[in-house]
C-alpha positions in Angstrom: 0.0 0.0 0.0 1.1 3.6 -0.6 0.8 6.8 1.4 0.0 10.3 0.5 -0.7 13.6 2.4 -2.9 16.5 1.5 -6.1 18.4 2.2 -9.6 16.9 1.5 -11.3 19.4 -0.7 -14.6 17.7 -1.7 -16.7 14.9 -0.1 -19.7 13.0 -1.6 -20.9 10.0 0.3 -17.9 7.7 0.6 -15.9 9.4 -2.2 -13.6 12.3 -1.8 -10.9 14.4 -3.5 -7.5 15.0 -2.0 -5.4 18.1 -3.0 -1.7 17.5 -2.4 1.0 20.1 -1.8 2.5 19.6 -5.2 -0.8 20.4 -7.0 -2.2 17.0 -7.7 -5.9 16.2 -7.2 -6.7 12.6 -6.5 -10.1 10.9 -6.2 -10.5 8.3 -3.5 -13.3 5.9 -2.4 -13.4 4.9 1.2 -12.7 1.1 1.7 -15.3 -1.0 3.6 -12.6 -1.7 6.3 -11.4 1.9 6.5 -10.6 3.6 9.8 -13.3 6.3 9.3 -16.9 6.1 8.4 -18.3 8.0 5.4 -20.1 10.5 7.7 -16.7 11.4 9.3 -15.2 12.7 6.0 -17.2 15.9 5.9 -15.5 17.2 9.1 -12.1 16.9 7.3 -13.0 19.2 4.4 -10.5 22.1 4.0 -8.2 20.9 6.8 -6.4 19.6 8.7 -3.8 18.0 6.5 -4.4 14.2 6.4 -2.3 11.2 5.5 -4.0 8.4 3.6 -2.9 4.8 3.2 -4.3 3.6 -0.1 -4.3 1.0 -2.8 -5.0 1.2 -6.5 -7.6 -1.1 -8.1 -7.1 -2.3 -11.7 -9.6 -0.7 -14.1 -10.7 2.0 -11.6 -9.8 5.7 -11.7 -10.3 6.2 -7.9 -7.9 5.0 -5.4 -9.1 3.0 -2.4 -8.5 4.7 1.0 -7.9 2.2 3.9 -6.6 4.5 6.6 -7.1 8.3 7.0 -5.5 10.2 9.9 -4.2 13.7 10.6 -0.7 14.1 9.1 2.0 14.2 11.7 4.6 17.0 12.2 
């Protein structure tokens, strides 16, 4: 699995967009076994910076987020 940090900019149900410090915008879908529930995502919009542990699924544009937590110092 990979890791990335950024700010969640948009949330719709269990899907969200992460904006990274280097200008990328990445779409994620929350995994069924994720550390957060879909209703928890809205509180993270526009900050704080979060770290996401994710995987890519073949044939899908969105990454799958397994763990979302505040980014450390």
